[in-house]
Backbone bond lengths (Angstrom), bond angles and torsions (degrees), N, CA, C in turn:
res aa  C-N    CA-C-N  psi(-1)  N-CA   C-N-CA  omega(-1)  CA-C   N-CA-C  phi
1 M - - - 1.466 - - 1.531 112.04 -
2 L 1.335 116.63 -39.27 1.466 120.89 179.25 1.515 109.71 -138.05
3 E 1.323 115.84 132.61 1.466 120.10 178.05 1.533 109.71 -138.94
4 L 1.324 115.72 123.41 1.459 122.03 172.54 1.519 107.36 -108.27
5 I 1.327 116.97 129.27 1.457 121.67 -177.67 1.526 109.79 -121.90
6 D 1.325 116.03 109.86 1.466 122.97 174.87 1.530 112.49 48.44
7 V 1.325 115.98 48.54 1.475 121.42 -176.80 1.528 110.24 -78.12
8 K 1.328 115.11 130.54 1.465 121.50 -179.34 1.525 110.20 -128.49
9 K 1.329 115.40 143.46 1.454 120.74 176.79 1.516 109.89 -152.00
10 T 1.334 116.38 126.24 1.459 122.72 176.34 1.518 108.67 -121.59
11 F 1.322 116.35 130.12 1.459 121.37 177.35 1.533 109.95 -96.40
12 N 1.327 115.90 147.75 1.479 122.83 177.07 1.525 111.75 55.02
13 L 1.323 115.66 44.60 1.462 121.56 -178.26 1.529 111.87 -57.50
14 G 1.318 115.49 132.48 1.459 121.10 176.75 1.507 115.03 81.20
15 T 1.337 117.45 7.91 1.457 120.91 178.66 1.532 109.58 -116.10
16 V 1.319 115.96 173.30 1.465 119.96 178.27 1.524 111.17 -68.03
17 N 1.323 116.62 -17.62 1.468 121.13 179.11 1.527 112.81 -97.11
18 E 1.324 116.81 15.78 1.463 119.96 -178.91 1.534 110.78 -57.57
19 R 1.337 115.07 133.51 1.474 119.72 179.90 1.517 109.64 -142.30
20 K 1.317 115.59 124.00 1.458 121.06 177.86 1.522 107.93 -84.94
21 A 1.323 116.71 104.46 1.466 121.67 -173.97 1.522 112.54 -85.49
22 L 1.330 116.82 -39.25 1.457 121.79 176.69 1.519 108.26 -127.16
23 N 1.328 115.65 127.78 1.462 120.17 -171.91 1.531 110.36 -124.81
24 G 1.335 115.34 64.88 1.458 120.08 177.89 1.520 113.23 84.41
25 V 1.345 116.89 51.87 1.472 121.52 -179.12 1.531 109.69 -80.43
26 T 1.323 115.26 123.42 1.468 122.18 177.33 1.522 108.92 -127.67
27 I 1.326 116.51 124.92 1.463 121.16 -178.81 1.523 109.54 -157.01
28 T 1.323 116.08 143.98 1.463 121.58 175.51 1.522 109.09 -123.69
29 L 1.333 116.90 127.06 1.456 122.46 175.97 1.514 108.95 -108.41
30 E 1.319 115.64 126.70 1.461 120.35 175.83 1.522 109.23 -79.50
31 D 1.323 115.67 162.01 1.454 121.14 177.69 1.525 109.73 -58.37
32 G 1.328 117.47 123.83 1.457 121.78 179.25 1.510 115.08 92.06
33 D 1.336 118.41 -2.06 1.468 121.09 175.70 1.523 110.38 -65.85
34 F 1.329 116.30 139.59 1.465 122.72 173.51 1.525 105.90 -123.30
35 V 1.335 115.59 102.17 1.459 122.38 -172.70 1.526 110.63 -103.80
36 T 1.318 116.74 129.00 1.462 120.70 171.16 1.523 108.34 -98.15
37 I 1.337 116.54 141.33 1.468 122.19 -177.51 1.520 109.01 -122.22
38 I 1.326 116.16 125.40 1.456 121.01 178.51 1.522 110.20 -126.02
39 G 1.341 115.35 165.76 1.455 121.85 179.65 1.515 108.94 157.29
40 G 1.313 116.82 164.47 1.455 121.69 -179.51 1.519 112.26 -73.37
41 N 1.327 116.59 -179.30 1.466 121.25 176.46 1.519 109.99 -59.75
42 G 1.324 116.31 135.48 1.458 120.41 178.29 1.514 113.97 76.59
43 A 1.334 117.95 12.43 1.468 120.69 -178.25 1.523 112.25 -73.00
44 G 1.335 116.63 -25.39 1.462 120.86 -179.41 1.518 113.72 112.11
45 K 1.330 116.91 10.97 1.470 121.22 -175.80 1.537 111.66 -64.22
46 S 1.315 116.42 -62.20 1.463 120.49 -178.59 1.528 111.10 -67.52
47 T 1.319 116.55 -30.70 1.465 120.15 177.72 1.519 110.60 -63.02
48 T 1.326 116.99 -36.45 1.461 121.05 177.17 1.519 110.58 -63.64
49 L 1.345 116.98 -44.99 1.460 120.67 178.48 1.519 110.81 -63.56
50 N 1.328 117.31 -40.73 1.464 120.99 179.37 1.525 111.97 -66.18
51 A 1.332 116.03 -32.40 1.466 119.99 176.75 1.523 110.30 -65.96
52 V 1.324 116.25 -42.29 1.462 120.94 178.39 1.527 110.41 -64.56
53 A 1.338 116.40 -40.68 1.468 121.25 -177.73 1.524 113.01 -75.64
54 G 1.345 117.70 -16.91 1.454 120.66 179.62 1.506 114.37 82.28
55 V 1.341 117.03 29.07 1.464 121.49 -179.38 1.528 110.66 -61.01
56 W 1.320 116.80 -36.17 1.458 123.01 175.73 1.525 107.70 -151.05
57 P 1.339 118.31 160.69 1.472 120.25 -178.92 1.526 111.27 -71.20
58 I 1.322 116.58 143.58 1.467 120.77 173.98 1.522 108.57 -81.80
59 D 1.331 116.79 160.07 1.461 121.11 -178.84 1.517 112.04 -81.54
60 D 1.324 115.95 -34.78 1.463 120.61 -176.37 1.520 109.00 -158.71
61 G 1.332 116.05 158.10 1.447 121.10 177.64 1.521 112.22 105.49
62 A 1.331 115.49 -172.71 1.461 121.37 -178.04 1.526 109.77 -139.33
63 I 1.335 115.42 149.47 1.463 121.81 176.80 1.524 107.70 -131.60
64 Y 1.331 115.88 117.48 1.457 121.47 179.13 1.525 109.83 -109.93
65 I 1.320 115.67 129.76 1.462 121.32 173.56 1.519 107.13 -121.05
66 N 1.327 115.65 118.26 1.461 121.27 -178.67 1.526 111.22 54.80
67 G 1.333 115.91 39.31 1.454 121.42 175.72 1.517 115.61 85.76
68 K 1.333 117.96 -3.25 1.466 120.92 -178.17 1.513 110.77 -109.53
69 N 1.354 116.54 130.83 1.465 121.25 177.13 1.526 108.25 -75.06
70 V 1.334 116.03 115.63 1.465 120.45 -173.95 1.533 112.62 -103.19
71 V 1.319 117.84 10.55 1.465 120.92 -175.57 1.526 111.86 -54.62
72 G 1.311 118.55 -39.61 1.464 120.80 -178.59 1.513 114.32 -88.14
73 L 1.339 116.90 4.07 1.456 121.22 -176.37 1.529 110.28 -92.24
74 P 1.344 119.04 125.28 1.472 120.65 -178.93 1.527 111.66 -69.05
75 E 1.324 115.45 164.27 1.462 122.20 -175.42 1.526 112.42 -56.07
76 H 1.328 118.00 -44.92 1.468 119.57 -175.07 1.527 112.44 -65.95
77 K 1.330 117.25 -26.54 1.460 119.78 178.16 1.527 111.47 -81.82
78 R 1.333 117.02 -26.60 1.462 119.82 175.64 1.531 110.97 -75.77
79 A 1.332 116.78 -21.07 1.464 120.71 -176.94 1.521 112.74 -60.83
80 G 1.337 117.09 -20.61 1.455 120.80 179.72 1.520 113.32 -68.96
81 F 1.337 117.08 -22.61 1.470 119.17 -179.15 1.534 112.71 -130.26
82 I 1.341 116.85 12.83 1.468 121.35 175.70 1.527 108.95 -125.64
83 G 1.326 116.72 130.11 1.456 121.76 173.95 1.515 109.28 -104.50
84 R 1.349 117.24 140.85 1.466 120.43 -178.10 1.522 111.25 -135.05
85 V 1.322 115.02 140.94 1.463 121.35 171.19 1.522 106.51 -128.89
86 F 1.334 116.10 127.18 1.450 121.62 -172.92 1.532 111.58 -98.39
87 Q 1.331 115.36 172.36 1.460 120.98 179.53 1.523 111.71 -65.88
88 D 1.321 117.11 -40.89 1.465 122.05 -178.57 1.526 109.94 -82.17
89 P 1.332 118.70 118.40 1.470 120.84 -179.73 1.526 113.07 -60.08
90 M 1.342 117.48 -18.07 1.458 120.80 -178.08 1.530 112.61 -82.72
91 T 1.322 117.79 -11.02 1.461 121.23 -170.24 1.530 113.92 -78.48
92 G 1.318 117.76 -37.01 1.460 119.58 -169.56 1.511 116.60 -92.75
93 T 1.343 117.63 3.70 1.465 120.65 -177.78 1.525 110.70 -133.59
94 A 1.333 115.27 165.39 1.470 121.57 176.37 1.524 107.90 -100.44
95 A 1.331 117.03 108.96 1.473 122.52 -171.13 1.515 113.79 -61.44
96 T 1.341 118.49 -34.71 1.470 121.16 -174.24 1.527 112.90 -87.55
97 M 1.336 116.26 0.27 1.470 120.31 179.65 1.529 110.33 -104.72
98 E 1.315 116.24 157.22 1.455 121.56 -179.49 1.537 111.42 -70.32
99 I 1.321 115.66 162.22 1.467 120.62 176.82 1.527 110.17 -55.96
100 Q 1.328 116.93 -48.53 1.463 120.21 -177.87 1.528 111.49 -65.81
101 E 1.329 117.60 -32.11 1.464 120.37 178.31 1.527 110.79 -69.67
102 N 1.333 117.42 -37.62 1.457 120.82 175.97 1.520 110.98 -62.93
103 L 1.327 116.42 -42.38 1.470 120.47 178.47 1.530 110.94 -64.97
104 A 1.333 116.49 -37.47 1.464 120.22 178.50 1.526 111.04 -64.57
105 L 1.343 116.15 -39.63 1.466 119.69 176.88 1.532 110.83 -60.28
106 A 1.338 115.44 -43.64 1.464 120.13 179.87 1.525 110.83 -65.37
107 A 1.329 117.06 -39.10 1.461 121.55 -178.71 1.526 111.97 -67.82
108 R 1.331 116.33 -27.32 1.460 120.22 -177.62 1.528 112.92 -95.13
109 R 1.306 117.62 5.02 1.461 120.67 -178.97 1.534 110.05 -57.95
110 G 1.330 115.01 127.50 1.461 120.37 178.06 1.509 114.79 84.14
111 K 1.341 118.03 -3.30 1.457 121.21 -179.96 1.529 110.38 -98.58
112 P 1.345 117.45 152.37 1.471 119.86 175.99 1.513 110.40 -66.19
113 R 1.329 117.42 144.82 1.464 122.75 -179.54 1.532 109.82 -100.06
114 G 1.323 116.59 141.67 1.461 120.60 178.21 1.515 110.60 -145.06
115 L 1.315 116.18 -173.01 1.461 121.65 179.47 1.527 108.60 -92.68
116 S 1.323 116.72 109.54 1.460 121.71 178.92 1.520 108.12 -160.58
117 W 1.333 116.12 172.67 1.453 119.56 177.03 1.522 109.46 -58.25
118 G 1.347 116.40 138.08 1.456 120.43 -175.23 1.515 113.89 -58.58
119 I 1.340 117.21 -54.17 1.456 121.54 -178.02 1.523 108.52 -134.74
120 T 1.304 116.11 124.63 1.455 120.17 -178.45 1.531 110.89 -81.61
121 R 1.323 115.85 165.94 1.462 120.45 177.97 1.529 110.66 -62.51
122 R 1.331 115.82 -41.08 1.461 119.74 179.20 1.527 111.08 -61.01
123 E 1.334 116.01 -40.69 1.461 119.86 179.11 1.525 111.14 -65.16
124 R 1.334 116.73 -40.58 1.471 119.70 178.12 1.526 110.92 -60.27
125 E 1.314 116.30 -40.71 1.463 120.57 178.70 1.522 110.55 -65.03
126 E 1.326 115.99 -40.48 1.461 121.00 179.21 1.535 110.87 -64.75
127 Y 1.341 116.56 -44.69 1.457 120.68 -179.72 1.534 111.00 -65.24
128 H 1.335 116.17 -36.02 1.467 121.19 178.76 1.524 110.10 -59.87
129 E 1.330 116.61 -44.30 1.465 121.07 -179.55 1.524 111.17 -69.31
130 L 1.318 117.04 -38.63 1.472 120.72 178.65 1.527 110.87 -64.08
131 L 1.325 116.32 -43.03 1.463 120.68 -178.55 1.537 111.49 -68.68
132 K 1.310 117.36 -30.81 1.466 120.70 177.33 1.524 110.42 -60.02
133 M 1.324 116.36 -33.61 1.457 121.87 -178.98 1.528 111.79 -61.40
134 L 1.339 116.71 -27.97 1.462 120.84 -178.92 1.522 112.29 -73.34
135 D 1.334 116.11 -22.28 1.470 121.75 178.88 1.539 111.34 58.94
136 L 1.332 115.08 41.98 1.464 120.72 179.29 1.528 112.06 -121.84
137 G 1.325 117.01 4.93 1.454 121.03 -179.67 1.519 114.51 76.91
138 L 1.329 117.71 8.56 1.463 120.59 -176.49 1.524 111.94 -72.57
139 E 1.341 117.36 -19.87 1.468 119.52 179.62 1.524 111.63 -64.61
140 D 1.330 117.31 -20.05 1.467 121.43 178.23 1.529 112.13 -99.15
141 R 1.337 115.94 9.01 1.473 120.41 -178.37 1.525 110.88 -132.32
142 M 1.316 117.31 33.85 1.459 120.58 -171.37 1.519 114.03 -64.30
143 T 1.341 117.47 -21.99 1.468 119.74 179.05 1.535 111.79 -94.39
144 T 1.330 117.24 4.04 1.466 121.35 178.13 1.527 110.14 -73.53
145 K 1.332 116.35 139.57 1.460 120.94 175.40 1.540 108.78 -66.76
146 V 1.315 116.25 135.77 1.464 121.16 -175.85 1.527 111.97 -62.89
147 G 1.336 116.97 -28.57 1.459 120.75 179.71 1.521 113.27 -64.13
148 L 1.332 117.34 -14.72 1.465 121.23 -179.93 1.530 111.97 -90.50
149 L 1.313 117.66 -4.99 1.458 121.12 -178.69 1.532 111.16 -80.98
150 S 1.333 115.85 158.69 1.470 120.46 174.31 1.524 109.20 -74.01
151 G 1.328 116.30 167.46 1.463 120.56 -180.00 1.518 112.12 -58.95
152 G 1.337 116.78 -42.13 1.454 120.59 -179.56 1.518 112.45 -67.28
153 Q 1.346 116.44 -41.79 1.461 120.15 178.00 1.531 110.54 -63.22
154 R 1.326 114.64 -40.78 1.462 118.68 -178.05 1.530 111.04 -68.89
155 Q 1.329 116.60 -37.25 1.466 119.21 179.83 1.525 110.74 -70.21
156 A 1.340 116.81 -36.36 1.465 120.43 176.37 1.530 110.13 -63.93
157 L 1.333 116.57 -40.49 1.458 120.88 177.20 1.526 110.96 -64.63
158 T 1.329 116.48 -41.85 1.465 120.90 178.27 1.520 110.76 -60.48
159 L 1.326 116.25 -41.01 1.461 121.57 178.13 1.527 110.62 -61.63
160 L 1.328 115.72 -43.26 1.461 120.68 178.12 1.525 110.91 -63.39
161 M 1.329 116.63 -42.93 1.462 121.11 179.50 1.529 111.70 -64.45
162 A 1.337 116.20 -39.90 1.461 121.01 -177.36 1.525 112.31 -67.97
163 T 1.339 116.61 -23.00 1.465 120.15 -176.21 1.525 112.86 -110.82
164 L 1.322 117.14 3.10 1.457 121.81 -176.36 1.525 111.87 -59.61
165 K 1.319 117.21 -37.46 1.470 121.84 -178.30 1.527 112.35 -97.19
166 K 1.340 116.75 14.44 1.469 122.84 179.56 1.540 110.74 48.10
167 P 1.338 116.02 71.70 1.472 120.55 -176.87 1.523 112.49 -65.29
168 D 1.330 115.85 157.24 1.465 120.44 175.01 1.525 110.04 -63.63
169 I 1.337 115.86 -39.65 1.466 121.90 -179.45 1.523 109.25 -132.64
170 L 1.337 116.56 134.07 1.461 122.06 173.88 1.526 108.42 -110.52
171 L 1.342 116.79 124.38 1.462 122.68 -178.60 1.529 109.62 -110.81
172 L 1.324 116.12 118.73 1.466 122.19 -179.75 1.524 108.12 -113.60
173 D 1.324 116.53 104.74 1.470 121.07 -173.96 1.529 110.38 -100.21
174 E 1.345 116.20 88.61 1.467 122.34 -178.04 1.529 110.43 49.64
175 H 1.318 116.33 47.89 1.467 120.97 -170.00 1.528 113.63 -73.54
176 T 1.335 118.19 -3.65 1.469 119.76 175.45 1.526 112.25 -117.32
177 A 1.319 117.32 4.24 1.470 120.87 -174.33 1.527 113.09 -63.85
178 A 1.331 117.67 -30.18 1.464 120.71 -176.97 1.531 112.68 -90.87
179 L 1.327 117.31 4.56 1.468 121.31 -176.15 1.517 111.25 -104.45
180 D 1.327 116.33 156.08 1.460 119.41 174.92 1.528 108.72 -69.55
181 P 1.348 118.35 159.11 1.468 121.43 -173.66 1.529 114.73 -53.53
182 K 1.333 117.83 -42.42 1.465 120.75 -178.29 1.528 111.05 -66.23
183 T 1.335 116.24 -44.10 1.458 120.60 179.76 1.524 110.64 -68.92
184 A 1.334 116.44 -38.40 1.460 121.10 178.14 1.525 110.75 -59.76
185 A 1.333 116.51 -43.33 1.463 121.11 179.02 1.529 110.85 -62.32
186 K 1.341 115.99 -38.66 1.465 120.93 178.17 1.524 111.07 -63.15
187 V 1.333 117.00 -46.33 1.462 121.48 -178.68 1.530 110.64 -67.79
188 L 1.332 117.47 -37.60 1.465 120.37 176.51 1.523 111.03 -64.16
189 G 1.328 116.49 -40.06 1.453 120.24 177.07 1.528 111.77 -62.56
190 L 1.336 115.84 -40.74 1.459 120.67 176.55 1.528 110.80 -64.44
191 S 1.327 116.04 -38.69 1.468 120.74 178.37 1.516 110.14 -60.53
192 D 1.339 116.28 -48.10 1.468 120.86 178.38 1.522 111.16 -56.38
193 K 1.336 115.68 -46.23 1.461 121.57 -176.40 1.529 111.65 -63.94
194 I 1.338 116.41 -47.90 1.466 120.88 -177.79 1.524 111.02 -66.04
195 I 1.321 117.13 -41.86 1.469 121.21 179.84 1.524 110.68 -64.29
196 A 1.337 116.76 -44.00 1.470 120.67 -178.77 1.525 111.57 -68.24
197 E 1.336 117.30 -46.22 1.466 120.43 -176.33 1.525 112.67 -65.70
198 N 1.333 116.74 -30.50 1.470 120.80 -178.81 1.525 112.82 -102.07
199 N 1.352 116.06 3.35 1.466 121.58 -178.58 1.525 111.61 49.41
200 L 1.336 116.16 48.61 1.456 121.62 -177.67 1.526 111.27 -83.02
201 T 1.307 115.94 151.40 1.458 122.31 170.99 1.520 106.63 -94.04
202 A 1.333 117.49 124.84 1.464 120.12 -170.80 1.522 112.28 -137.98
203 M 1.343 114.64 151.34 1.466 122.74 172.91 1.521 107.37 -127.87
204 M 1.331 116.95 128.15 1.463 120.93 -178.79 1.524 110.89 -125.35
205 V 1.316 115.87 118.35 1.464 121.34 174.81 1.524 108.26 -85.59
206 T 1.334 116.82 133.77 1.455 121.08 176.87 1.526 110.28 -149.38
207 H 1.338 115.62 152.31 1.461 120.99 172.39 1.529 110.73 -96.64
208 N 1.333 115.35 -9.23 1.449 119.80 -175.77 1.528 110.25 -90.27
209 M 1.329 116.81 110.08 1.454 121.30 -175.49 1.515 112.61 -65.64
210 A 1.343 117.04 -35.14 1.469 120.19 177.90 1.530 110.27 -64.78
211 D 1.329 117.32 -41.50 1.463 120.93 177.83 1.528 110.93 -66.11
212 A 1.328 116.93 -37.84 1.464 121.13 -179.83 1.524 111.18 -62.48
213 I 1.329 116.13 -35.07 1.464 120.90 178.85 1.524 111.03 -76.90
214 K 1.319 116.17 -42.15 1.464 121.69 -173.41 1.525 113.13 -70.16
215 H 1.315 116.76 -36.95 1.459 120.52 -172.70 1.528 111.89 -104.91
216 G 1.324 115.65 148.00 1.455 121.04 178.37 1.519 113.38 81.96
217 N 1.338 115.01 171.40 1.466 121.09 -179.82 1.524 112.72 -107.34
218 R 1.340 115.57 0.87 1.467 119.52 -176.82 1.518 109.41 -152.59
219 L 1.318 117.20 144.48 1.469 122.55 -178.94 1.519 109.33 -128.24
220 I 1.322 114.74 133.45 1.470 121.05 177.69 1.523 108.84 -122.89
221 M 1.324 116.02 133.42 1.461 121.64 176.47 1.524 108.75 -109.79
222 M 1.354 115.92 133.93 1.456 120.28 -179.71 1.524 110.66 -119.29
223 N 1.325 114.70 152.61 1.463 121.31 176.43 1.519 108.12 -157.20
224 N 1.339 116.18 130.42 1.470 121.56 178.95 1.527 113.08 52.29
225 G 1.337 115.57 42.50 1.458 120.02 174.83 1.508 115.36 77.14
226 K 1.328 117.84 12.16 1.461 121.51 -179.36 1.522 110.87 -129.34
227 I 1.321 115.79 154.99 1.460 121.27 171.82 1.520 107.33 -84.97
228 I 1.337 116.62 120.50 1.461 119.70 -176.51 1.527 112.67 -110.87
229 Y 1.337 116.65 -8.78 1.462 119.25 179.58 1.519 107.98 -157.90
230 D 1.326 116.89 135.94 1.457 122.71 -176.75 1.524 107.43 -142.18
231 V 1.334 117.80 115.05 1.456 120.80 -175.01 1.524 109.89 -137.42
232 K 1.329 117.31 145.86 1.461 120.15 -179.85 1.525 109.99 -149.29
233 G 1.326 115.02 177.70 1.456 120.74 177.08 1.515 113.60 64.24
234 D 1.333 116.20 -145.24 1.465 121.71 -177.47 1.519 112.07 -62.04
235 A 1.332 116.84 -34.12 1.467 120.20 -179.82 1.521 110.59 -61.32
236 K 1.326 116.70 -36.61 1.470 120.70 177.28 1.528 110.77 -72.98
237 K 1.329 116.32 -45.94 1.462 120.70 -177.63 1.524 112.43 -58.28
238 N 1.328 115.83 -34.47 1.466 120.36 -175.26 1.519 114.22 -88.55
239 L 1.337 116.84 -0.90 1.466 120.68 179.02 1.528 110.49 -66.11
240 T 1.332 116.16 150.16 1.459 121.69 168.32 1.525 107.51 -113.42
241 V 1.320 116.12 163.28 1.464 120.49 178.64 1.528 110.08 -60.58
242 E 1.324 117.31 -41.65 1.459 120.90 -179.62 1.526 111.37 -63.40
243 E 1.335 117.04 -40.86 1.467 120.67 177.98 1.525 110.70 -64.69
244 L 1.317 116.49 -37.80 1.458 120.58 179.89 1.519 110.82 -67.17
245 L 1.318 116.46 -38.69 1.460 121.16 177.17 1.530 110.84 -64.25
246 L 1.337 116.63 -43.35 1.463 121.37 177.77 1.523 110.97 -64.96
247 K 1.327 116.17 -37.45 1.466 120.24 179.07 1.528 110.60 -64.10
248 F 1.335 116.23 -39.19 1.467 119.64 177.31 1.526 110.47 -59.54
249 E 1.316 116.46 -46.67 1.468 121.04 -179.39 1.524 111.05 -64.99
250 E 1.341 115.74 -35.32 1.471 120.01 -179.09 1.522 112.00 -69.01
251 V 1.343 116.99 -48.16 1.461 119.24 -174.06 1.524 113.33 -83.88
252 S 1.344 117.27 -23.30 1.464 119.25 -179.83 1.526 112.43 -93.73
253 G 1.335 115.32 -22.09 1.461 119.79 -178.44 1.504 113.61 78.95
254 T 1.337 117.22 7.92 1.469 121.56 179.21 1.524 109.53 -136.45
255 K 1.330 115.60 160.43 1.458 119.85 174.62 1.520 109.58 -81.33
256 L 1.304 115.26 147.25 1.460 120.09 178.42 1.521 109.33 -68.41
257 N 1.328 115.83 126.37 1.459 121.12 179.75 1.523 108.31 -127.58
258 N 1.314 115.27 73.47 1.448 120.86 -177.25 1.519 108.57 -144.85
259 D 1.321 117.36 111.04 1.461 121.87 -173.96 1.524 112.96 -57.40
260 R 1.350 116.38 -41.39 1.460 118.94 -176.70 1.523 111.32 -66.82
261 M 1.316 117.10 -40.43 1.456 119.36 -179.81 1.512 112.11 -71.95
262 L 1.332 116.49 -36.57 1.460 119.77 178.56 1.525 110.79 -68.54
263 L 1.348 116.35 -35.70 1.461 120.18 175.89 1.531 109.73 -65.37
264 A 1.340 115.95 -42.29 1.453 120.17 178.32 1.524 110.55 -63.01
265 K 1.341 116.62 -33.61 1.460 121.42 176.90 1.520 110.22 -61.78
266 E 1.330 116.28 -45.56 1.470 119.96 -179.44 1.529 110.18 -63.52
267 E 1.359 116.91 -39.44 1.460 120.26 -179.96 1.522 111.40 -66.57
268 G 1.339 116.00 -30.65 1.448 120.30 -176.37 1.504 114.02 -81.69
269 Q 1.325 119.39 -11.89 1.448 122.10 -177.01 1.524 111.14 -84.46
């Protein structure tokens, strides 16, 4: 479903701020893979997701989605088959529009626009059933402006919108980092459910090592723009946070020096 071949990206090339963000990233995701990506600041985690989404051109390499090389395809054209949920709950929705209007926008992604009734009765019924699945009471608030929702409610809605058209690839970029622990757990549970029920191929960036182990069927660790550890199946399921921390030190040759990941380690113990 997704293949990155020797992908490279350097920011601010030729300046004092030059930074090699991706240094030959190669990875293949099978249909239905749910990969969690961890690593310290500047490891290349979010940069990898942005490369897949087409936020900016890569310097070298190839990116195949469903067998098609998308390197020359701009971000807005990839949006038709890529779903994204960002760290900021405010990013993926239109605050001044109603819940049902946001869902309608997501449902019409990639379709031609014309003059017709905004939302049909059938669509309202469909959105009502979809929102019930979230178990947040939003199905009874479909005319509420999204800006009035809590961060967790808004992120759950964004997740629903991102997966409404069953994208080829779902990208979750630290999508629970801005939420409190209880709400984050709720949104992660919803992510698991939606990905499994729709057999989606997904990549999730996280700083929380316990979450990286618990969720998905495969775990990738990055450092200095490279993949330094790739584990799946029973080997991933049986990992502990302490073993993962030791593995980072073993394969990178350095101790982990990242406050957010170390804090997540303490929470996971």
